[in-house]
C-alpha positions in Angstrom: 36.0 92.1 273.6 33.2 90.3 275.4 30.4 87.9 273.9 27.2 87.4 275.6 25.6 84.0 274.6 23.1 81.2 276.1 24.4 77.9 275.0 20.3 76.8 273.5 20.9 80.0 271.1 22.0 79.1 267.8 22.9 82.2 266.6 25.3 82.6 269.5 26.3 79.3 269.0 27.6 80.3 265.5 29.0 83.3 266.8 31.4 81.3 269.2 32.4 78.3 266.8 33.3 81.2 264.5 35.6 83.1 267.0 37.1 79.6 267.6 37.6 78.5 264.0 39.6 82.1 263.5 41.3 81.8 266.7 40.1 84.8 268.4 39.2 82.6 271.7 42.1 84.5 273.3 40.7 88.1 272.6 36.7 87.3 273.0 35.4 86.5 276.7 32.6 84.6 276.3 29.9 85.1 278.9 27.4 82.7 279.4 23.9 85.2 280.2 20.4 84.4 281.3 17.8 85.8 278.8 14.4 87.7 280.5 16.4 88.2 283.7 16.1 91.7 284.9 19.5 91.3 286.8 21.4 90.0 283.6 24.7 91.8 282.8 23.6 91.8 279.1 21.2 94.5 279.8 23.8 97.2 280.5 25.2 96.4 276.5 21.9 95.6 274.9 18.6 96.5 276.7 16.4 94.2 274.2 18.5 91.3 275.9 19.4 89.7 272.3 22.1 87.2 272.1 24.3 86.8 270.8 25.7 90.4 271.8 29.5 91.3 271.3 30.8 94.5 273.2 33.8 95.4 271.7 37.1 97.2 273.4 36.3 100.9 271.9 32.7 100.2 273.2 30.9 99.5 270.2 28.1 97.1 270.8 26.7 94.7 268.1 
């Protein structure tokens, strides 16, 4: 799985802390992104550019 985040987002921070507290750190790749960047990898997964965005292994985007 891949979690897209920005360091300043409180919602992304909650998602990162929850993943670490549940010992999912080895299953989730955390990818820091820049929002409002037309070249951001995040836009391939979430066209609105909102974080946090989680892409699961089976292709589900949350």
